[in-house]
DRENTORLO-860102 format. One record per atom (N, C-alpha, C): residue in one letter; x, z, y. Coordinates in steps of 0.001 Angstrom, whole numbers, padded with zeros to 6 digits, always signed. Each point is the difference from the previous one (the first is absolute). Layout:
# DRENTORLO-860102
AXZY...
# end
This chain:
# DRENTORLO-860102
X+074892+193918-102699X-000013-000723-001274X-000210+000990-001149X-000981-000279-000844X-000288+000875-001123X+001041-000196-001107X+000377+001105-000630X+001007-000061-001049X-000431-000903-001152X-001280+000023-000331X-000449-000820-001130X+000102-001491+000321X-000067-000344+001290X+000187-001405+000380X+001470-000404-000127X+000893+000913+000380X+001423-000271-000168X+000336-000165-001488X-000642+000829-000830X+000209-000123-001447X-000361-001396-000493X-001084-000553+000515X-000420-001350-000399X+001029-001042+000423X+000568+000162+001208X+001037-000919+000464X+001195+000022-000956X+000436+001217-000372X+001157+000151-000877X-000271-000606-001377X-001193+000234-000493X-000330-000462-001359X-000090-001521-000082X-000310-000659+001127X-000046-001461+000012X+001359-000616-000334X+001076+000739+000300X+001341-000539-000245X+000704+000742-001135X-000763+000664-000846X+000535+000554-001231X+000629+001368+000088X-000246+000722+001095X+000525+001350+000162X-001169+000985-000075X+000061+001009-000877X-001111+000957-000084X-000337+000606+001358X-001284+000119+000266X-000462+000526+001287X+000148+001498+000133X+000230+000689-001108X+000307+001426+000038X+000670+000373-001318X+000525+001201-000058X+000645+000444-001227X-001021+000079-001132X+000485-000194-001226X-000894-000119-001166X-000277+001388-000586X-000974+000684+000599X-000307+001375-000411X-000640+000081-001378X-000493-001113-000512X-000563-000005-001356X+001067-000122-001077X+001252-000170+000393X+001138-000081-000907X-000255-000963-001161X-000215-001274+000322X-000312-000956-001062X+001186-000225-000947X-000291-000255-001245X+001031-000324-000978X+000516-001402+000267X+001300-000136+000139X+000602-001315+000229X-000155-000867-001243X-000278-001277+000226X-000055-000946-001125X+001259-000870-000071X+001027+000378+000774X+001258-000756+000028X+001010+000655-000946X+000870-000828-000576X+000926+000490-001011X+001365-000686+000134X+001019+000587-000632X+001272-000680-000177X-000191-001163-000967X+000924-000963-000009X-000152-001150-000893X-000169+000354-001469X+000562+001137-000442X-000128+000390-001407X-001264+000806-000273X-000864+000153+001015X-001227+000761-000160X+000117+001466+000359X+001207+000457+000334X+000192+001403+000352X-000622+000357+001342X-000454+001243+000089X-000546+000523+001256X+001097+000595+000876X+000994+000625-000634X+001018+000712+000768X+001329-000029-000739X+001055+000274+000761X+001356+000076-000507X+000712+001196+000631X+001140+000386-000578X+000773+001141+000473X+001290-000467+000671X+000302+000629+001131X+001194-000339+000784X+000805+001265+000277X+001292-000072-000209X+000901+001107+000321X+000870-000428+001178X-000053+000764+001077X+000766-000327+001205X+001333+000750+000019X+000906-000486+000840X+001263+000695+000212X+000969-000097-001157X+000008-001138-000700X+000956-000215-001084X+001235-000645+000638X+000894+000856+000459X+001024-000426+000952X+001259-000585-000628X+000307+000385-001233X+001253-000445-000623X-000224-000246-001482X+000924-000694-000659X-000198-000302-001423X-000252+001224-000872X+000686+001130+000257X-000204+001173-000861X-001382+000615+000206X-000594-000177+001193X-001372+000474+000223X-000969-000856-000808X+000228-001302-000003X-000828-000900-000801X+000097+000352-001485X+001203+000282-000472X+000176+000365-001404X-000776+001266-000345X-000021+000980+000913X-000741+001240-000245X-001501-000262-000056X-000503-000844+000902X-001426-000344+000014X-000388-000682-001314X+000814-000939-000452X-000299-000720-001236X+000035+000947-001193X+001004+000866-000052X+000102+000962-001101X-001227+000911-000041X-000435+000472+001163X-001150+000916+000047X-001291-000707-000359X-000172-001241+000440X-001237-000716-000327X-000064-000297-001501X+001153-000232-000620X+000009-000223-001442X-000295+001290-000760X+000522+001122+000489X-000270+001288-000641X-001475+000362+000086X-000590-000232+001156X-001386+000395+000234X-001004-001072-000416X+000512-001194-000283X-000857-001123-000399X-001099-000259+001033X+000417+000022+001277X-000925-000295+001097X+000400-001347+000609X-000957-000901+000236X+000351-001306+000562X+000456+000115+001458X+001185-000484+000305X+000477-000162+001373X+000210-001503+000199X-000507-000527+001107X+000016-001441+000199X+000966-000456+001090X+000162+000835+001022X+000757-000430+001180X+000848+001146+000511X+001207-000334+000488X+000831+000978+000696X+000331-000541+001389X-000104+000878+000997X+000406-000324+001369X+001425+000503+000157X+000924-000882+000304X+001406+000308-000220X+000864-000194+001237X+001029+000812+000061X+001042-000040+001019X-000628-000009+001392X-000854+000995+000240X-000633+000123+001316X+001055+000246+001078X+001142+000554-000401X+001095+000178+000968X+000559-001345+000452X-000238-001070-000780X+000449-001340+000361X+000856-000634-001079X-000419-001171-000487X+000714-000671-001085X+001411-000404+000394X+000258-000147+001299X+001342-000322+000469X+001013+001036-000470X-000446+001237-000225X+000902+001104-000306X+000351+000100-001475X-000520-000904-000827X+000453-000127-001383X+000862-001256-000116X+001110+000115-000719X+000823-001191-000182X-000634-000908-001057X+000542-001201-000145X-000622-000977-000894X-000018+000474-001448X+001029+000721-000412X+000036+000516-001365X-001136+000995-000237X-000212+000903+000964X-001099+000971-000119X-001354-000707-000023X-000151-000997+000853X-001267-000733+000040X-000246-000755-001304X+001044-000583-000565X-000157-000709-001273X-000387+000958-001114X+000633+001180-000035X-000356+001005-001001X-001456+000430+000165X-000406+000184+001248X-001373+000412+000306X-000987-001061-000498X+000281-001260+000335X-000891-001088-000395X-000089-000133-001518X+001138+000093-000674X+000012-000152-001460X-000745+001147-000677X+000207+001223+000479X-000682+001163-000580X-001512-000114+000173X-000435-000422+001189X-001434-000168+000239X-000564-001128-000849X+000747-001076-000129X-000466-001116-000827X-000173+000429-001454X+000976+000741-000524X-000076+000450-001379X-001213+000898-000228X-000360+000789+001019X-001154+000900-000097X-001308-000663+000426X+000064-001275+000444X-001166-000759+000447X-000710+000682+001162X+000793+000448+000979X-000522+000649+001197X+000097-000930+001201X-001082-000063+000778X+000058-000690+001284X+000821+000828+000968X+000880-000669+000745X+000800+000672+001019X-000366-000567+001363X-000378+000897+000921X-000155-000358+001408X+001198+000581+000726X+000907-000869+000391X+001256+000417+000604X-000159+000066+001519X+000680+000954+000608X-000075+000172+001454X+001284-000511+000638X-000064-001082+000772X+001217-000513+000636X+000425+000893+001158X+001232-000204+000435X+000428+000753+001181X+001289+000755-000252X+000365+000892+000923X-000757+000780+000980X-000763-000840+001024X-001058+000640+000531X-000934-000706+000869X+000050+000550+001429X-001055-000241+000762X+000057+000252+001438X+000178+001470+000369X-000327+000924-000902X+000200+001414+000332X+001480+000370+000106X+000887-000886-000480X+001436+000226+000089X+000637-000807+001136X-000805-000673+000800X+000506-000877+001052X+000484+000820+001192X+000756-000641+000900X+000465+000689+001207X-001149+000248+000981X-001082-000788-000085X-001170+000264+000826X-000711+001257-000484X-000215+000995+000862X-000464+001307-000455X-001413+000342+000455X-000761-000965+000502X-001394+000295+000337X-000753+000508-001228X+000293-000587-001137X-000664+000376-001239X+000212+001466-000345X+001121+000577+000450X+000331+001378-000339X-000684+001019+000906X-000729-000457+001013X-000687+000915+000905X-001438+000236-000490X-000609+001146+000325X-001364+000281-000480X-001007-001071+000385X+000084-000495+001237X-000959-001023+000421X+000413-001391-000461X+001283-000264+000023X+000481-001309-000419X-000296-000292-001464X-000052+001049-000810X-000284-000191-001425X-001381-000602-000223X-000900+000178+000967X-001354-000530-000149X-000029-001520+000016X+001066-000628+000514X+000039-001463+000033X+000350-000595-001356X+000400+000831-000952X+000179-000460-001364X+001374-000544-000315X+000232-000169-001290X+001277-000507-000506X-000011-001521+000016X+000330-000582+001119X+000061-001450+000114X+001439-000425+000246X+000342-001182-000472X+001363-000487+000194X+000196-000463+001438X+001172+000314+000560X+000337-000336+001382X+000817-001275+000034X-000599-001073+000504X+000755-001226+000196X+000226-000801-001275X+000505-001204+000178X+000235-000901-001128X+001195+000415-000842X+000981+000684+000605X+001150+000430-000789X-000428+000956-001111X-000912+000919+000316X-000450+000937-001026X-000821-000709-001069X-000837-000936+000401X-000737-000784-000994X+000962-000757-000907X+001010-000601+000593X+000982-000754-000777X+000702+000907-001008X+000346+001218+000434X+000729+000922-000874X-000856+000430-001196X-001272+000323+000256X-000836+000476-001109X-000313-001135-000969X-000182-001212+000511X-000241-001143-000887X+001247-000295-000834X+001175+000128+000604X+001240-000209-000746X+000124+001007-001141X-000375+001245+000271X+000069+001024-001047X-001001-000284-001115X-001198-000461+000369X-000999-000359-001011X+000504-001143-000872X+000576-001031+000615X+000491-001142-000780X+001164+000420-000898X+000863+000881+000489X+001076+000558-000837X-000574+000636-001260X-001076+000758+000153X-000601+000697-001144X-000797-000953-000891X-000595-001031+000589X-000666-001028-000808X+001015-000672-000911X+001172-000324+000530X+001028-000665-000787X+000464+000870-001169X-000063+001316+000176X+000371+000928-001075X-001103+000079-001055X-001262-000251+000412X-001084-000015-000978X-001267+000715+000396X-000022+000689+001142X-001191+000747+000413X-001094-000954+000489X-001260+000375-000246X-001120-000882+000339X-001017+000637+000953X+000151+001280+000350X-000964+000659+000881X+000692+000787+001094X-000586-000016+001219X+000636+000641+001149X-001030+000696+000889X+000443+001098+000619X-000827+000773+000920X+000174-000541+001415X-001115-000170+000727X+000070-000445+001399X-000791+000969+000876X+000423+000125+001254X-000668+000923+000925X-000504-000708+001260X+000307-001270+000141X-000220-000724+001257X-000834-001244-000310X-001144-000154+000681X-000876-001140-000262X+000679-001329+000314X+000824-000004+001050X+000742-001216+000324X+000974-000364-001104X+000691+000998-000516X+000906-000204-001138X-000773-000536-001209X-001173+000581-000279X-000817-000442-001132X-000380-001465+000148X-000473-000378+001188X-000367-001406+000254X+001198-000909-000199X+001153+000393+000565X+001194-000837-000070X+000459-000175-001441X+000004+001063-000778X+000428-000091-001390X-000894-000931-000803X-001300+000064+000241X-000901-000877-000734X+000091-001447+000479X+000332-000215+001260X+000270-001358+000457X+001253-000558-000682X+001004+000849-000187X+001208-000427-000706X-000308-000327-001462X-000954+000724-000589X-000438-000348-001359X-000630-001390-000026X-000839-000285+000995X-000652-001312+000061X+001019-001126+000135X+001104+000278+000720X+001035-001017+000215X+000948-000126-001192X-000115+000926-000955X+000878-000032-001157X+001313+000727+000186X+000183+000694+001139X+001237+000733+000241X+000022+001349-000709X-001176+000504-000354X-000164+001196-000826X-000855-000406-001192X+000361+000395-001231X-000757-000429-001181X-001468+000413+000056X-000834-000815-000606X-001448+000186+000045X-000444+001288-000683X+000770+000487-000986X-000442+001169-000769X+000341+001330+000665X+000609-000018+001175X+000337+001239+000708X-001266+000595+000619X-000162+001343-000124X-001163+000673+000588X+000453+000985+001078X-000918+000266+000936X+000279+000919+001098X-001099+001055+000088X+000421+001254-000046X-000909+001136+000129X+000162+000588+001396X-001120+000289+000674X+000040+000553+001353X+000008+001520-000062X+000920+000595+000721X+000262+001441-000029X-001055+000809+000740X-000084+001279-000328X-000832+000956+000734X+000425+000076+001464X+001278-000288+000287X+000494+000087+001367X-000591-001086+000907X-000593-001022-000580X-000672-001008+000828X-001307+000546+000572X-000602+000986-000667X-001106+000760+000583X-001369-000647-000023X-000243-001017-000819X-001314-000657-000013X-001014+000852-000762X-001103+000340+000672X-000900+001020-000530X-001460-000423-000030X-000281-001301+000111X-001396-000435-000022X-000120-001368-000648X-001242-000425-000194X-000263-001253-000714X+000557-001211+000738X-000069+000001+001328X+000506-001140+000762X+001518-000117-000148X+000705+001128+000060X+001442-000015-000196X+000379-000492-001388X-000756+000453-001010X+000252-000460-001366X-000174-001508-000109X-001029-000514+000658X-000263-001440-000043X+001138-000782+000651X+000516+000503+001111X+001115-000668+000677X+001219-000064-000912X+000329+001117-000644X+001166+000028-000884X-000181-000945-001178X-001199-000058-000541X-000285-000934-001090X+000192-001444+000472X-000481-000313+001189X+000149-001349+000543X+001470-000361+000248X+000823+001004+000321X+001416-000230+000269X+000837-000082-001277X-000616+000252-001153X+000706-000170-001262X+000442+001261-000691X-000545+001162+000380X+000364+001244-000685X-000453-000032-001453X+000855+000504-000894X-000389+000120-001398X-000807+001248-000256X+000263+001050+000777X-000785+001232-000002X+000329+000725+001294X-000795+001025+000332X+000336+000742+001218X-000356+001470-000163X+000739+000821+000770X-000077+001457-000085X-000590+000552+001295X-001293+000348+000019X-000563+000629+001201X+000486+001439+000144X-000251+000638+001134X+000349+001416+000138X-000630+000841-001104X+000631+001125-000301X-000440+000816-001129X-001185+000888+000265X-000478+000064+001248X-001067+000951+000319X-001372-000657+000162X-000195-001189-000565X-001300-000656+000094X-001008+000673-000930X-001256+000005+000425X-001067+000530-000848X-000392-001027-001056X-000723+000444-001013X-000470-000933-001023X-000910-001084+000587X-000944+000311+000907X-000787-001071+000611X+000853-001008+000778X+001082+000467+000632X+000880-000926+000720X+000740-000908-000973X+000503+000554-001096X+000620-000837-001026X-000991-001028-000537X-001236+000431-000234X-001009-000901-000569X-000314-001151+000949X-000004+000261+001303X-000270-001084+000956X+001151-001000+000025X+001246+000490-000141X+001149-000898-000073X-000101-000890-001227X-000371+000603-001120X-000095-000787-001230X-001046-001109+000107X-001065+000219+000738X-001012-001045+000178X+000570-001238+000685X+000973+000201+000891X+000468-001088+000859X+001159-000797-000567X+000775+000563-000928X+001190-000699-000475X+000073+000028-001518X+000790-000912-000555X+000148-000118-001451X+001341+000504-000512X+001004+000121+000865X+001319+000431-000456X-000030+001472-000410X+000907+000420-000880X+000048+001406-000388X+000242+000923+001186X-000647+001171-000055X+000220+001056+000986X+000936+001022-000623X+001056+000364+000723X+000965+000989-000470X-000415+001364+000555X-000527+000858-000868X-000669+001236+000411X+000917+001193-000241X+000343+000705+001051X+000775+001231-000146X-000918+001111-000532X+000169+000346-001251X-000751+001124-000552X+000782+001304+000185X+001309-000138+000169X+000881+001119+000359X+000944-000515+001074X+000161+000773+001087X+000859-000445+001097X+000713+001190+000613X+001203-000246+000509X+000892+001044+000489X-000626+000837+001121X+000552+001197+000161X-000479+000907+001050X+000176-000610+001389X+001006-000847+000192X+000227-000619+001302X-001166-000882+000423X-000764-000510-000957X-001175-000818+000285X-001299+000811-000028X+000076+001262-000336X-001201+000835-000088X-000099+000774-001293X+000746-000423-001015X+000041+000761-001240X-001254-000103-000841X-000411-001222-000348X-001239-000189-000765X+000271+000061-001497X-000876+000705-000716X-000041-000041-001457X-001455-000204-000382X-000354-001254-000265X-001408-000378-000181X-000309-000295-001472X+000545+000834-000889X-000178-000210-001436X-001466-000200-000372X-000852+000886+000495X-001393-000009-000456X-000807-001159+000574X+000539-000661+001027X-000638-001216+000500X+000474-001241-000746X+000997+000154-000858X+000575-001126-000706X-001003-000853-000754X-000905+000601-000781X-000970-000824-000719X-000846-000875+000918X-000487+000572+001113X-000810-000816+000911X+000851-000991+000777X+001241+000357+000304X+000894-000966+000636X+000179-001227-000896X+000239+000222-001284X+000167-001118-000928X-001263-000848-000075X-001134+000650+000064X-001279-000715-000126X-000307-000847+001226X+000203+000550+001197X-000420-000716+001212X+001098-000896+000577X+001272+000282-000314X+001105-000758+000596X+000531-001105-000897X-000452-000080-001233X+000557-000983-000942X-000005-001413+000587X+001122-000735-000191X+001244+000421-000638X+000878+000801+000957X+000590+001068-000518X+000822+000855+000865X+001209+000519-000765X+001031+000316+000768X+001164+000718-000504X-000102+001438+000489X+000163+000967-000899X+000102+001388+000413X+001445+000305+000354X+000210+000410+001246X+001327+000324+000496X+000236+001505-000125X+001125+000348-000617X+000323+001403-000286X+001278+000337+000744X-000125+000768+001082X+001140+000205+000904X+000009+001425+000553X+000281+001008-000858X+000054+001382+000474X+001315+000305+000703X+000064+001159+000657X+001252+000430+000614X-000162+000378+001454X+001089+000395+000642X-000079+000397+001408X-000182-001185+000948X+000684-001121-000249X-000083-001160+000896X+000551-001218-000714X-000449-001169+000438X+000459-001257-000607X+001312-000455+000627X-000082-000696+001133X+001191-000627+000571X+000334+000499+001401X-000800+000926+000543X+000235+000451+001375X-000228+001504+000113X+000729+000624+000912X-000209+001411+000285X+000744+000924-000950X-000098+001316+000254X+000676+000981-000861X-000484-000101-001449X+000930+000068-000910X-000361-000038-001408X-000223-001384-000562X+000280-001066+000768X-000217-001368-000484X+000819-000243-001267X-000682-000515-001022X+000628-000188-001307X+000752-001328-000117X-000477-001010+000732X+000534-001348-000212X+001075-000317+001027X+001087+000758-000103X+001164-000180+000862X+001230-000224-000872X+001009-000707+000509X+001165-000320-000828X+000741+001220-000534X-000068+001129+000715X+000805+001166-000375X-000741+000978-000920X-001244-000301-000371X-000750+000891-000883X+000507-000140-001436X+000204+001141-000659X+000552+000023-001352X-000897-000756-000975X+000584-000957-000708X-000796-000841-000895X-000515+000768-001205X+000701+001061-000412X-000494+000836-001114X-001310+000677+000394X-000077+000495+001235X-001238+000608+000464X-001129-001030+000020X+000292-001224+000469X-001020-001046+000039X-000454-000378-001407X+000927+000037-000964X-000369-000277-001387X-000950+001070-000532X+000259+001259+000354X-000910+001082-000416X-001376-000174+000639X-000014-000401+001274X-001269-000279+000674X-000731-001144-000702X+000753-001013-000424X-000602-001126-000708X-000729+000446-001250X+000600+000905-000751X-000654+000524-001206X-001289+000750+000353X+000041+000762+001072X-001200+000744+000418X-001123-000964+000391X+000349-001078+000656X-000999-000994+000400X-000666-000639-001219X+000786-000260-001040X-000591-000557-001228X-000965+001002-000624X+000343+001274+000048X-000923+001026-000504X-001316-000040+000765X+000070-000137+001325X-001226-000090+000794X-000811-001237-000384X+000689-001108-000294X-000711-001202-000439X-000795+000277-001271X+000588+000760-000907X-000700+000360-001233X-001251+000821+000300X+000122+000960+000922X-001151+000844+000358X-001117-000849+000601X+000367-000911+000904X-001003-000866+000634X-000680-000876-001045X+000788-000578-000888X-000545-000835-001075X-000999+000797-000846X+000346+001217-000338X-000892+000825-000815X-001294+000321+000737X+000075+000301+001296X-001218+000253+000788X-000936-001204-000023X+000581-001178+000188X-000827-001208+000033X-000634-000244-001365X+000763+000156-001066X-000530-000216-001341X-001123+000983-000334X+000138+001236+000465X-001026+001012-000283X-001295-000275+000745X+000101-000536+001217X-001187-000179+000836X-000610-001393-000119X+000845-001024-000103X-000494-001376-000125X+000787-000711-001106X-000279+000311-001256X+000774-000614-001085X-000122-001514-000059X-001023-000555+000663X-000182-001451+000002X+000959-000706+000963X+000641+000774+000905X+000933-000593+000956X+001324-000259-000697X+000439-001241+000026X+001189-000432-000741X+001235-000001+000902X+001077+000587-000500X+001290-000118+000670X+000689-001248-000522X+000746-000694+000857X+000724-001188-000444X+001014+000352-001083X+000236-000949-000875X+001020+000178-001029X+001387-000018+000647X+000956+000750-000553X+001375-000077+000513X+000554-001413-000144X+000768-000437+000990X+000672-001288-000084X-000896-001213+000058X-001223+000158+000523X-000933-001122+000057X+000585-001169+000808X-000434-001211-000294X+000681-001224+000420X+000117-000162+001518X-000972+000484+000766X+000035-000272+001439X+000909+000955+000782X+000629+000959-000654X+000904+000905+000699X+001253-000739+000467X+000523+000423+001142X+001217-000606+000559X+001231+000656-000638X+000181-000243-001293X+001116+000563-000756X+001265-000791+000338X+001129+000675+000242X+001224-000747+000306X+000351-001006-001092X+000625-001087+000428X+000427-001031-000948X+001473+000167-000328
# end
């Protein structure tokens, strides 16, 4: 079978037949007309959020979304969660909250083995699904409107609960990098299952990102900086073209030794919150640098306004 014939088969059903080496400019946008937005990951506690907000105000750089409590929202009490929600609301920041602890903390240890880890972070059994949904509903009742998901089955189930009215219609779900979807077909599946945005692996080429953008309309969450545990990418100079070909996209800023697994993992309950607050300030500085690069190279590319209406800002 010739490759060009397979390409024709794929294109008949809306999937690019090969990566987009011409790097076409995306004609898709956020509802406010923005091409890109800024996201700060690892905002684990209220004082980290306060540091991020203070730094963004000092630097006058737009920050739109924070990925929060990656260690697990279960580990904050209701008072802490209420403070977090109110602070984010006052600053008009979208919060994507991470429920849990999740399956990596379970008694089943296949996930902790080198080969078992390849099967991915999926929930084991209905009890685990029930627990994570309970934690999400707890946080919805406090006021949060956005949540991180890692399991396609969980994503489908949550959106079915939205259809039934058991979860409010305005709740959004972002798919994590840990789900591992790295091509246009995977992006299409997540969009069909109700993802509000999704985070592919951080090591995709620009042509691979461009092919994904052809196939789906939801925002792509692009790691422009990623921890050493994932490979240690700093793709500052690709930022302008990423914004152009991936729009609408969120730039994810996540430096450090590791995210949630392995030596040096930052998003653990015992990590000093003062250190995480300092990291938060550094991430905002990187957002400013990325913004300046994009403005210098493509001044016509618009960043979304802070606090724009479609953000999942806590209520």
